[in-house]
N, C-alpha and C positions, 0 to 999 in steps of 0.2 A: 731802370734807367741806366743808360751807358755813361761811363765817366770818361771824359776826355782831358788829357794833359795839354794845356796850352803852352806854347813857347813864348819867349820874351816879346816878340813882335805882336803876337796875338793878344797877350796881356796888355800891352800898350794901347792897342786899338780898343779893347774892351774898356780900359780905364778912360781913354779920351771920349768914347761914346757916352759912358756913364756921366762924365762931367760936362757934357755938352760942347766939347771942343771941336767935334767933327761938324762940318757944314756940307750941304749939298753942293755939287759942282754946277757951274753955269752950263746952260745948254745940255741938260742931261740926255734928252732924246738924241741929239746930234752925236754926243759922245758914245752913247749906247750903240747906235748904228755903226759908228766907226769901229768899235771893238768887235761887233758882229762880223763886219767885213774882214777884219784881221783873222778871226777864228775860222771863218769860211775859207779864206785863202790858204791857211795852214792845213786844215782838215781835208780839203779837196785837192791838194797838190798830188800830182801823179808822178810815179817813178817807173823807169824802165827796168825790167828784169830779164835775165837770160836763163832759160831752163833747157835741159836736154830731155827729150822724149823720143820714143821710138817713131819711126816713119809710119808705122801702122796706126798708131794713136793720132799722129798729126793728120793723116789722111781722113780718119774718122771725124776728127774735129772740123776739118775743112768741109767735109761732106755735110755734116749736121748744120754748120753755119750757112752753107749754101741753101739748104732746105728752109732755113729760117730767114734767108735773105739778108744776112748780116756778115760783116767780115769775121774771119775766124778769131782774130785777136779780141774782138768785142765779145765773142762767145766765151773765150777763155777768161777774160776779165770778169764777165758776169758770173761765171761759175765760181771763181775765186771769191768774189764779193759775197755770194750767198753763204759761204762758209765763214767769212770774217765777221758777219753781223750776228751770228748765233751766240 
């Protein structure tokens, strides 16, 4: 079994839970959905980047994207996404 060191705030929460001082919030489902939307907005935010690649590589990307019927930026984003989720 792993041993975890609790900080002061965590110890306070544990103590309050044990003594029954914690209560459920009103409209739990509504609050849960609100925080799910917050998380989704943060995690799905996109950012622009600039990279330098050779003209040859760019032409190959554009060619491959055309074969797939998608914009080349979408293809690049898809390839990068595949590596980020591993």
